[in-house]
N, C-alpha and C positions, 0 to 999 in steps of 0.2 A: 946725436945715438936715441936722446930722450926722443925725439920727432918721429924715426923710423920704429921704434920698438911701440910708441903709440897710435903710428898707423896700420902697421900689422895689427893689433889687436883691435883698433877701430876695424880694420877688411874681415877677419876671420872672424868676431861675433856674430854677425848674423848668418854665416856659414852653421857653426854650432848651435843656432837656433832652429833651423831648418832643417837639419841633419836629423832631429829627435823624432822616433817612429810616431805615427798617428793613431791614435785609438780606431778599429775598425767601429765606422759607423752602422746601424741596421740599418736597412734595406730592404725596402719592402717589395716582396714577390711580383712583378709583372706579371705572371700566369695567373694570381688570383682572381680569378676575372666574376665578375655580378652573374646570375642566371639570365640576367635581360640582356648580357653583352653581342653586340651586334660585328661582324666586322667592318673594316672600313671599306675592303675595297673583295670584290669578287674574281680572284685570279687563279682562274683553273691549272693553266701552266706554272706557277707558283708552287703552286699545293702541290700538284704532283710530284716538282721537283725537290720539295722541302721532302714529301714523304720518301722518295726513293734516296733520297742524302741520308738521312736518318733510319731506313730501316724500318717505314711504320707505314698504316694505309692513312690515305687521303683523309678520313674523317678525324682523325687523330690531330691533323695540324690545324692549329686557329692562326688566324692574320689578327695580330693586335695594333700592328703602324704600318703606317704607309706614307712615305715620302713619295712622290712620283715629282719625275723632270722627263723635257725632251730627251727621246734616248736613254733615262738612268733614271734609278730611284735605289730607296734603301727601305726595307721592309722588317719590320720583328714579327718573326711567329715564335708560339708557344706547342711545345713538344715534348707530352709526355711530364708538362709539370717546367720545365725547364726554357728558359726565351733564348733565341738564336736571330743573330742576325744574319741579314743576306741583301746582297747588292745586284744592282740591273745593270747592265753596261750594253747598250743596243739592246739586242735581241738573249739577250745570253744573263742568266742568274749564276749566282757563285755566292760562296758564306765568305761573312765580311772577314775579312784580314785575309783569303787566301788567294795570291798572286800567281794567275795561271802561266804566266810567263817567266816566275824565278826556278831555276832549275834546281832541285832539293837533290 
């Protein structure tokens, strides 16, 4: 009985520590860019898509990060001070986390 109690105590102790709520960390704003910032890529199709998706003009969209692959890519854009991630699959852009094949 003592062994069972000790084993249960030993197994549940780490769970209690990991279940604690973490303090939120200060996050540096990605869209606080220096005045001499240059976009990593010039992609007019991506900028046009992001602008239409967010209801803004193309000149308000700033691409701050780009990771290109063969037929795919992940991009981060700033729109009105907010960073939004997009991904490219083939020739199609979509907002990160949106699944076009999932029925709502």
